[in-house]
C-alpha positions as CSV (number, residue, x, y, z in Angstrom):
1,M,-30.7,2.2,38.2
2,A,-27.1,3.2,37.7
3,G,-25.3,2.1,34.6
4,Y,-24.4,2.9,31.0
5,Y,-25.9,3.4,27.6
6,I,-23.7,2.0,24.8
7,N,-24.0,3.1,21.2
8,I,-22.3,0.7,18.8
9,F,-24.4,1.8,15.8
10,G,-23.1,5.0,14.2
11,L,-20.3,6.7,16.1
12,F,-19.2,4.7,19.2
13,K,-20.2,6.3,22.5
14,I,-20.7,5.3,26.1
15,A,-22.6,7.5,28.6
16,D,-23.9,7.0,32.1
17,E,-27.5,7.5,33.2
18,Q,-27.0,11.2,33.5
19,G,-25.6,11.6,30.0
20,H,-21.9,12.0,31.0
21,E,-19.7,10.4,28.4
22,V,-17.1,7.8,29.4
23,L,-14.0,8.6,27.3
24,L,-12.4,5.6,25.7
25,H,-10.2,6.6,22.8
26,G,-8.4,3.4,21.8
27,Q,-9.7,1.7,18.7
28,K,-8.9,-1.8,20.1
29,E,-10.6,-1.1,23.4
30,R,-13.7,0.1,21.6
31,A,-13.6,-2.8,19.2
32,L,-13.3,-5.2,22.2
33,L,-16.5,-3.8,23.7
34,V,-18.3,-4.0,20.3
35,L,-17.3,-7.6,19.9
36,L,-18.7,-8.5,23.3
37,A,-21.9,-6.5,22.8
38,M,-22.6,-8.5,19.6
39,S,-21.6,-11.9,21.1
40,P,-23.9,-14.5,22.6
41,G,-24.3,-13.7,26.2
42,F,-22.0,-10.6,25.8
43,A,-19.1,-13.0,26.4
44,R,-16.2,-14.5,24.6
45,S,-13.2,-16.6,25.5
46,R,-9.8,-14.8,25.6
47,N,-8.6,-17.0,22.7
48,W,-11.5,-15.9,20.5
49,L,-10.9,-12.2,21.2
50,K,-7.2,-12.5,20.6
51,A,-7.9,-14.1,17.2
52,H,-10.2,-11.2,16.2
53,L,-8.1,-8.3,17.5
54,W,-4.5,-9.4,17.4
55,S,-4.7,-12.0,14.7
56,D,-1.1,-11.2,13.4
57,R,0.6,-11.5,16.8
58,Q,2.3,-14.4,18.5
59,E,0.4,-15.9,21.4
60,K,2.5,-14.2,24.2
61,Q,2.3,-10.8,22.6
62,A,-1.5,-11.1,21.9
63,S,-2.1,-12.1,25.5
64,S,-0.2,-9.1,26.7
65,S,-2.0,-6.8,24.4
66,L,-5.4,-8.1,25.6
67,R,-4.4,-7.6,29.2
68,Q,-3.4,-4.0,28.4
69,A,-6.7,-3.3,26.6
70,L,-8.6,-4.6,29.6
71,W,-6.6,-2.4,32.0
72,R,-7.3,0.7,29.9
73,I,-11.1,-0.1,29.7
74,R,-11.3,-0.7,33.5
75,K,-9.3,2.5,34.1
76,A,-12.0,4.5,32.2
77,F,-14.8,3.3,34.6
78,P,-15.4,3.8,38.3
79,E,-14.1,0.9,40.4
80,E,-17.5,0.3,41.9
81,K,-19.3,0.3,38.5
82,Q,-17.1,-1.7,36.1
83,L,-18.7,-2.4,32.7
84,I,-16.4,-5.3,31.9
85,D,-15.4,-8.4,33.9
86,A,-13.1,-11.4,33.3
87,D,-11.5,-14.5,34.6
88,A,-8.6,-16.6,33.5
89,D,-10.3,-17.8,30.3
90,A,-13.3,-15.6,29.5
91,I,-14.3,-11.9,29.3
92,W,-17.8,-10.5,29.4
93,L,-19.9,-7.3,29.8
94,N,-21.5,-6.9,33.2
95,Q,-25.2,-6.7,32.5
96,N,-25.9,-5.2,35.9
97,Y,-24.5,-1.9,34.5
98,I,-25.9,-2.0,31.0
99,L,-29.0,0.3,30.6
100,G,-29.2,-0.3,26.9
101,I,-27.3,-0.8,23.7
102,N,-29.2,1.2,21.2
103,N,-30.3,4.6,19.9
104,E,-33.2,6.1,18.1
105,D,-31.6,5.8,14.6
106,S,-29.9,2.4,15.2
107,N,-31.6,0.7,12.3
108,R,-30.4,3.3,9.9
109,L,-26.8,3.6,11.0
110,E,-23.8,1.4,10.3
111,L,-22.4,-0.9,13.0
112,F,-19.2,0.7,14.5
113,E,-19.1,3.6,12.0
114,G,-15.6,4.9,11.4
115,A,-13.8,1.9,12.9
116,D,-10.1,1.9,12.2
117,V,-8.9,-1.2,14.0
118,R,-6.4,-2.4,11.4
119,D,-6.6,-6.1,12.1
120,Q,-7.6,-8.6,9.4
121,G,-9.5,-10.8,11.9
122,F,-11.6,-7.9,13.1
123,E,-12.2,-6.5,9.7
124,E,-13.5,-9.8,8.4
125,W,-15.8,-10.1,11.4
126,L,-17.1,-6.5,11.1
127,S,-17.7,-6.9,7.4
128,M,-20.0,-9.9,8.0
129,A,-21.6,-8.4,11.1
130,R,-22.6,-5.3,9.2
131,V,-24.7,-7.3,6.8
132,G,-28.2,-6.9,8.1
133,A,-27.1,-6.0,11.7
134,T,-29.6,-3.9,13.6
135,V,-30.3,-3.1,17.2
136,R,-32.6,-6.1,17.4
137,D,-29.4,-8.3,17.4
138,I,-28.7,-7.0,20.8
139,A,-30.7,-8.7,23.6
140,V,-30.4,-6.1,26.4
141,S,-33.5,-4.1,26.8
142,V,-35.7,-7.2,26.5
143,P,-37.0,-9.6,29.1
144,R,-34.1,-11.7,30.3
145,L,-34.1,-15.3,31.6
146,P,-32.5,-16.4,34.9
147,C,-29.0,-17.6,34.2
148,V,-27.5,-20.7,36.0
149,V,-23.8,-21.4,36.2
150,V,-22.8,-25.1,36.0
151,N,-19.7,-25.6,38.1
152,P,-17.3,-28.5,37.7
153,P,-18.3,-31.5,39.9
154,V,-16.4,-32.9,42.8
155,V,-16.1,-36.6,42.2
156,N,-14.8,-39.1,44.8
157,G,-14.5,-42.4,43.0
158,I,-12.2,-45.2,42.2
159,T,-11.9,-45.2,38.4
160,V,-11.8,-42.7,35.5
161,T,-15.2,-44.2,34.5
162,H,-16.7,-42.5,37.5
163,D,-15.6,-39.1,36.3
164,T,-17.0,-39.9,32.9
165,N,-20.3,-41.1,34.3
166,S,-20.7,-37.9,36.4
167,D,-19.9,-35.7,33.5
168,D,-22.4,-37.6,31.3
169,L,-25.1,-37.1,33.9
170,I,-24.4,-33.4,34.2
171,E,-24.4,-33.1,30.4
172,D,-27.8,-34.8,30.2
173,I,-29.1,-32.3,32.8
174,I,-27.7,-29.4,30.8
175,H,-29.4,-30.9,27.7
176,L,-32.8,-30.9,29.5
177,L,-32.3,-27.3,30.8
178,C,-31.5,-26.1,27.3
179,N,-34.4,-27.9,25.8
180,G,-36.7,-26.5,28.4
181,G,-35.7,-23.0,27.6
182,L,-36.7,-21.6,31.0
183,V,-33.2,-20.6,32.0
184,D,-30.0,-19.6,30.4
185,V,-27.0,-21.9,31.0
186,F,-23.4,-20.8,31.6
187,D,-21.2,-24.0,31.5
188,A,-18.2,-23.2,33.7
189,R,-16.8,-26.8,33.6
190,N,-14.5,-25.9,30.7
191,L,-13.7,-22.2,30.3
192,K,-11.4,-22.6,27.4
193,D,-14.3,-22.4,25.0
194,D,-17.3,-20.1,24.8
195,Q,-19.7,-21.1,27.5
196,S,-23.2,-20.2,26.2
197,R,-25.2,-23.4,26.1
198,S,-28.7,-21.8,25.7
199,L,-31.1,-21.5,22.8
200,S,-30.4,-17.8,22.5
201,S,-28.0,-15.2,23.9
202,P,-27.9,-15.6,27.7
203,S,-27.3,-12.7,30.0
204,L,-24.1,-13.0,32.0
205,R,-25.9,-11.6,35.0
206,R,-25.5,-14.8,36.8
207,D,-28.4,-15.8,39.2
208,A,-27.6,-19.2,40.5
209,L,-24.6,-21.5,40.9
210,I,-24.9,-25.3,40.7
211,H,-22.5,-27.3,42.9
212,W,-22.2,-31.1,42.3
213,K,-20.7,-33.9,44.4
214,F,-20.6,-37.6,43.4
215,Q,-19.4,-40.2,45.9
216,Y,-18.9,-43.7,44.5
217,R,-18.5,-46.6,46.9
218,H,-19.2,-50.3,46.8
219,G,-21.4,-50.1,43.7
220,L,-23.4,-47.2,45.0
221,V,-23.3,-43.5,44.1
222,E,-24.4,-40.7,46.3
223,I,-25.4,-37.6,44.3
224,G,-25.4,-34.2,45.9
225,V,-26.7,-31.1,44.1
226,R,-26.7,-27.7,45.8
227,V,-28.1,-24.6,44.0
228,V,-27.0,-21.3,45.6
229,E,-27.8,-17.7,44.8
230,F,-24.9,-15.9,43.0
231,G,-23.1,-13.4,45.2
232,T,-24.8,-14.4,48.5
233,N,-24.4,-18.2,48.5
234,R,-27.9,-18.4,49.9
235,V,-29.0,-22.0,49.4
236,L,-32.0,-22.2,47.0
237,A,-32.2,-25.9,46.6
238,M,-30.4,-29.0,47.9
239,L,-30.8,-32.6,46.8
240,R,-29.0,-35.7,48.0
241,R,-29.9,-39.2,46.8
242,T,-28.1,-42.6,46.8
243,F,-28.5,-45.0,44.0
244,S,-26.9,-48.1,42.7
245,E,-24.6,-47.6,39.7
246,I,-26.7,-50.0,37.7
247,D,-29.8,-47.8,38.3
248,L,-28.0,-44.9,36.8
249,A,-27.3,-46.7,33.5
250,S,-28.3,-44.9,30.4
251,G,-31.9,-45.3,29.5
252,S,-33.0,-46.6,32.9
253,A,-36.2,-45.3,34.5
254,T,-34.3,-44.3,37.6
255,R,-31.9,-42.2,35.6
256,F,-34.8,-40.4,33.9
257,E,-36.4,-39.6,37.2
258,I,-33.1,-38.2,38.6
259,L,-32.6,-36.1,35.5
260,A,-36.1,-34.7,35.7
261,G,-36.0,-34.1,39.5
262,V,-32.7,-32.2,39.3
263,T,-33.8,-30.2,36.3
264,D,-37.0,-29.1,38.0
265,A,-35.1,-28.1,41.2
266,I,-32.7,-26.0,39.2
267,E,-35.4,-24.2,37.2
268,T,-37.5,-23.5,40.3
269,A,-34.5,-22.2,42.2
270,A,-33.4,-20.0,39.4
271,F,-36.8,-18.5,39.1
272,E,-36.8,-17.7,42.8
273,T,-33.9,-15.4,42.2
274,S,-35.8,-13.3,39.7
275,E,-37.3,-10.0,40.7
276,Q,-41.1,-10.3,41.4
277,I,-43.1,-7.8,39.4
278,G,-46.6,-7.6,38.1
279,Q,-46.0,-8.9,34.6
280,P,-44.2,-12.2,34.0
281,E,-40.5,-11.6,33.5
282,T,-39.5,-15.2,32.9
283,I,-40.8,-18.0,30.7
284,F,-41.1,-20.0,33.9
285,K,-43.7,-17.6,35.3
286,A,-45.4,-17.2,31.9
287,V,-45.9,-20.9,31.6
288,H,-47.5,-21.1,35.1
289,Q,-49.8,-18.2,34.1
290,L,-50.8,-20.1,30.9
291,M,-51.4,-23.3,32.8
292,S,-53.6,-21.5,35.4
293,H,-56.2,-21.2,32.6
294,S,-57.2,-17.7,33.7
295,L,-58.0,-15.1,31.0
296,E,-55.9,-12.4,32.8
297,G,-53.0,-14.8,33.3
298,Q,-53.1,-16.0,29.7
299,Q,-53.2,-12.4,28.2
300,S,-50.3,-11.3,30.4
301,A,-48.2,-14.3,29.6
302,R,-49.0,-14.1,25.9
303,R,-47.8,-10.4,25.8
304,Y,-44.5,-11.4,27.4
305,L,-44.0,-14.4,25.2
306,E,-44.8,-12.4,22.0
307,E,-42.3,-9.7,23.0
308,L,-39.6,-12.3,23.8
309,T,-40.3,-14.0,20.4
310,K,-40.1,-10.7,18.6
311,V,-36.9,-9.4,20.1
312,R,-34.9,-12.5,21.1
313,N,-36.0,-15.2,18.7
314,H,-36.5,-17.7,21.5
315,P,-38.1,-20.8,20.0
316,V,-39.4,-22.2,23.3
317,A,-41.1,-18.9,24.0
318,T,-42.6,-19.0,20.5
319,A,-43.9,-22.5,21.1
320,W,-45.5,-21.5,24.5
321,C,-47.0,-18.5,22.8
322,A,-48.6,-20.9,20.3
323,F,-49.8,-23.0,23.3
324,S,-51.6,-19.9,24.6
325,Y,-53.9,-20.2,21.6
326,A,-54.7,-23.8,22.6
327,V,-55.6,-22.6,26.1
328,G,-57.8,-20.0,24.6
329,V,-59.7,-22.6,22.7
330,G,-60.1,-24.9,25.7
331,E,-61.3,-22.1,28.0
332,R,-63.5,-20.5,25.3
333,Y,-61.6,-17.2,25.2
334,E,-60.8,-17.1,21.5
335,R,-62.8,-16.2,18.4
336,L,-62.0,-19.1,16.1
337,D,-61.7,-17.2,12.8
338,N,-59.2,-17.5,10.0
339,A,-56.9,-14.9,11.6
340,F,-56.7,-17.0,14.8
341,F,-55.7,-20.1,13.0
342,E,-53.2,-18.3,10.7
343,K,-51.5,-16.7,13.7
344,A,-51.3,-20.0,15.6
345,R,-50.0,-21.8,12.6
346,S,-47.4,-19.1,12.0
347,L,-46.1,-19.4,15.5
348,C,-45.9,-23.2,15.2
349,S,-43.8,-22.9,12.0
350,L,-41.6,-20.2,13.5
351,A,-40.8,-22.3,16.5
352,T,-40.1,-25.6,14.7
353,N,-38.0,-23.9,12.0
354,A,-35.9,-22.1,14.7
355,A,-35.3,-25.2,16.8
356,P,-35.9,-28.4,14.7
357,T,-34.2,-30.6,17.3
358,N,-35.6,-29.1,20.5
359,A,-37.8,-31.7,22.2
360,V,-39.9,-29.2,24.2
361,V,-40.7,-27.3,21.1
362,H,-41.9,-30.4,19.3
363,A,-44.0,-31.5,22.4
364,I,-45.8,-28.1,22.6
365,I,-46.3,-27.7,18.9
366,G,-47.6,-31.3,18.7
367,H,-50.2,-30.4,21.3
368,V,-51.3,-27.3,19.4
369,C,-51.5,-29.4,16.2
370,G,-53.8,-31.9,17.8
371,F,-56.0,-29.7,20.0
372,V,-56.3,-26.6,17.8
373,F,-55.9,-27.9,14.3
374,R,-57.2,-31.5,15.0
375,D,-54.2,-32.8,12.9
376,F,-53.5,-35.8,15.1
377,H,-51.1,-37.4,12.7
378,E,-48.8,-34.4,12.6
379,A,-49.2,-34.1,16.4
380,S,-48.1,-37.8,16.8
381,E,-45.0,-37.2,14.6
382,H,-44.0,-34.2,16.8
383,H,-44.5,-36.2,20.0
384,N,-42.7,-39.3,18.8
385,L,-39.7,-37.2,17.9
386,A,-39.9,-35.3,21.2
387,R,-39.8,-38.6,23.2
388,E,-36.8,-39.7,21.2
389,L,-34.9,-36.5,21.7
390,A,-35.5,-36.1,25.5
391,P,-37.3,-39.0,27.1
392,G,-36.5,-37.6,30.6
393,L,-38.7,-34.5,30.3
394,P,-42.1,-35.0,31.9
395,I,-43.9,-32.4,29.8
396,I,-43.2,-34.4,26.7
397,W,-45.0,-37.4,28.1
398,D,-47.8,-35.2,29.3
399,F,-48.5,-33.7,25.9
400,S,-48.1,-37.2,24.3
401,A,-50.8,-38.5,26.7
402,M,-53.3,-35.9,25.6
403,N,-52.8,-36.7,21.9
404,A,-53.2,-40.4,22.5
405,L,-56.4,-39.6,24.4
406,Y,-57.7,-37.6,21.4
407,T,-57.0,-40.5,19.0
408,G,-58.8,-43.1,21.1
409,E,-55.7,-44.7,22.6
410,S,-56.9,-44.2,26.1
411,E,-54.9,-46.9,27.8
412,T,-51.7,-45.6,26.2
413,A,-52.7,-42.1,27.2
414,Y,-53.1,-43.3,30.8
415,R,-49.7,-44.9,30.8
416,F,-48.1,-41.7,29.3
417,A,-49.8,-39.5,31.8
418,H,-48.5,-41.5,34.8
419,Q,-45.0,-41.4,33.3
420,A,-45.2,-37.6,33.2
421,S,-46.5,-37.4,36.8
422,R,-43.8,-39.8,38.0
423,L,-41.0,-37.9,36.3
424,G,-42.4,-34.6,37.4
425,R,-43.4,-35.6,40.9
426,H,-41.1,-32.8,42.4
427,S,-42.0,-30.3,39.6
428,S,-43.9,-27.1,40.2
429,L,-46.0,-28.3,37.2
430,R,-47.1,-31.5,39.0
431,P,-50.7,-30.3,39.3
432,Y,-50.9,-29.9,35.5
433,Y,-49.4,-33.4,35.0
434,D,-52.0,-34.7,37.4
435,T,-54.7,-33.0,35.3
436,S,-53.8,-35.3,32.5
437,V,-53.7,-38.3,34.8
438,M,-57.2,-37.4,36.0
439,M,-58.6,-37.0,32.5
440,C,-57.1,-40.3,31.3
441,A,-58.3,-42.1,34.4
442,A,-61.8,-40.9,33.8
443,A,-61.7,-41.8,30.1
444,T,-60.5,-45.4,30.9
445,G,-63.2,-46.0,33.6
446,R,-60.9,-45.5,36.7
447,H,-63.4,-43.2,38.2
448,A,-62.4,-43.4,41.9
449,E,-58.8,-42.4,40.9
450,A,-60.1,-39.7,38.6
451,I,-62.2,-38.2,41.4
452,E,-59.4,-38.4,44.0
453,V,-56.8,-36.8,41.6
454,G,-59.3,-34.3,40.2
455,K,-60.2,-32.9,43.7
456,R,-56.5,-32.7,44.5
457,V,-55.9,-30.7,41.4
458,L,-58.7,-28.3,42.1
459,T,-57.2,-27.4,45.4
460,K,-54.1,-26.2,43.5
461,I,-55.8,-24.8,40.4
462,P,-59.4,-23.8,41.0
463,K,-61.7,-23.4,38.0
464,I,-59.7,-25.6,35.6
465,L,-62.4,-26.7,33.2
466,P,-60.9,-29.9,31.7
467,V,-60.8,-31.4,35.2
468,M,-64.3,-30.1,36.1
469,R,-65.9,-31.4,33.0
470,H,-64.5,-34.9,33.5
471,L,-65.4,-34.9,37.2
472,T,-69.1,-34.5,36.2
473,G,-68.7,-37.8,34.2
474,S,-66.8,-39.8,36.9
475,M,-69.1,-38.7,39.7
476,A,-72.2,-39.7,37.7
477,A,-70.6,-43.0,36.7
478,L,-70.2,-43.9,40.4
479,G,-73.8,-42.8,41.2
480,D,-73.0,-39.5,42.8
481,Y,-75.6,-37.6,40.8
482,D,-75.8,-34.6,43.3
483,G,-72.0,-34.2,43.1
484,S,-72.2,-34.4,39.3
485,L,-75.0,-31.8,39.1
486,S,-73.1,-29.5,41.4
487,M,-70.0,-29.7,39.3
488,M,-72.1,-29.1,36.1
489,R,-73.3,-25.9,37.6
490,E,-69.7,-24.8,38.4
491,V,-68.7,-25.6,34.8
492,G,-71.6,-23.6,33.6
493,K,-70.4,-20.5,35.4
494,Y,-67.3,-20.3,33.2
495,D,-68.5,-22.2,30.1
496,P,-72.2,-21.2,29.4
497,E,-72.2,-23.6,26.4
498,F,-71.7,-26.7,28.5
499,S,-74.6,-29.0,27.6
500,L,-75.5,-32.3,25.9
501,D,-75.9,-30.5,22.6
502,A,-72.5,-28.8,22.9
503,L,-70.8,-32.2,23.0
504,S,-71.9,-32.8,19.3
505,N,-70.3,-29.5,18.2
506,P,-67.0,-30.3,16.4
507,T,-65.5,-27.0,17.7
508,Y,-66.3,-27.7,21.3
509,P,-63.0,-28.3,23.3
510,I,-63.7,-31.9,24.2
511,I,-62.1,-34.0,21.5
512,A,-61.6,-37.5,22.9
513,K,-64.5,-39.9,22.1
514,D,-64.2,-41.6,25.4
515,S,-64.4,-38.3,27.2
516,I,-67.4,-37.2,25.2
517,E,-69.2,-40.5,25.9
518,L,-68.4,-40.2,29.6
519,I,-69.8,-36.6,29.9
520,R,-72.7,-37.3,27.7
521,N,-73.8,-40.2,30.0
522,A,-73.4,-37.8,33.0
523,F,-76.0,-35.5,31.4
524,I,-78.3,-38.4,30.7
525,R,-78.0,-40.0,34.1
526,T,-78.6,-36.8,35.9
527,G,-81.5,-35.8,33.7
528,R,-79.9,-32.5,32.7
529,T,-79.7,-32.6,28.9
530,Y,-79.7,-28.8,28.6
531,S,-77.3,-25.9,29.4
532,M,-76.7,-25.4,33.1
533,N,-77.3,-21.6,32.8
């Protein structure tokens, strides 16, 4: 890949992939690149840069000086491989041409050594940045997330209220995207301020653009959302729905379903723009690998999430990494020793401390608390807060359903599970939400529904043990003993401990009393009280 290596620790230097140095002599030009390299998303507004490089100049003179600095930087690079890019309000580094911002001795060298910029605004910034600054503050040579650009909406309405309603809806969708942590968000609706809206520094290598259109007429609103690939305008997703304005009222079920559907479509479209390689390169892909419940997928996803947690301090990635330990418990991969529990607990604390108001973090950590640590009270506190923070996210209702099932509130769990499935009906995670529906239906005696949903899930996710275990119970409850026995044998292939005795083991991964009773009756009714191996 053609591009540049940038050293901002020690003596400033830029070199291409062949080691040829790009000569950039001006202190202000070098300082400008350092500021961008150390900024969230490698981007800053023009006003912010002027305040940190020409803080003693009048507005007109500062703007002129910034334009001249940009011209000199661009002149130093080939036209076809420009390191810096800009528009009327913002300036950023082009990550397509950044090979790395580091060197072997970065952690022992001073940030921007020998700088002589002579501007009070910059000197104050540099003095603070040098405190504890290391190459780990630069998120370049780490797994990146797909970046979506939120464009201003086109609103055809009658009143100013319609503009406000449209912006409120978009703001809620951005809120869900940022909580989900699967994509970086670049908000281009107002370029006067810094645009990073993500949990951690987003790449400005833009992957997808979101176009919005709202048509208000006679009490109805037609919402159009089009997601296109950046650079090619290839359509990745298109949604068009008509609702009454009353249905879009804040807090309505319809509004939550719209928010969840649009969010899912954007996340899926952004993921499709990512390069497909053997290891997961996005949280989106890692989550699907975790949910697949395969040992290989779990290990691959955990490696990615651990690396992202280590170098980018991404709380949602940290939470999903903790979730991987819950999957290991459920699928019998893990050795449940003190080191295991200490690591899982450490990840939970790290995620919640980093993002105390992130709904997805609380939902995931709540599940780990309940399933791994059996601390159902703490799990409920996390889930209650998550539902309050972002009631439109299906995954929050899904994890809430599981904890309610564990605590014996099976009817509440069934209601929560259906809410997750309803909100996530267009989501790529729908089979996993249906897994919870199936388990809750089985635990509440709705066996025909449990069997129907369970078989549908198995066509999407073969060998998912929670579904298979519950199917043995529902089949036996309806008198299908042959089907129950056949499913028991399938479970036994992947869980050799599966037996009547195992259900009495407090470490066995079936927690809910209703589920244990259901599966225990299946063993008794079929006459198979021993391990199926």
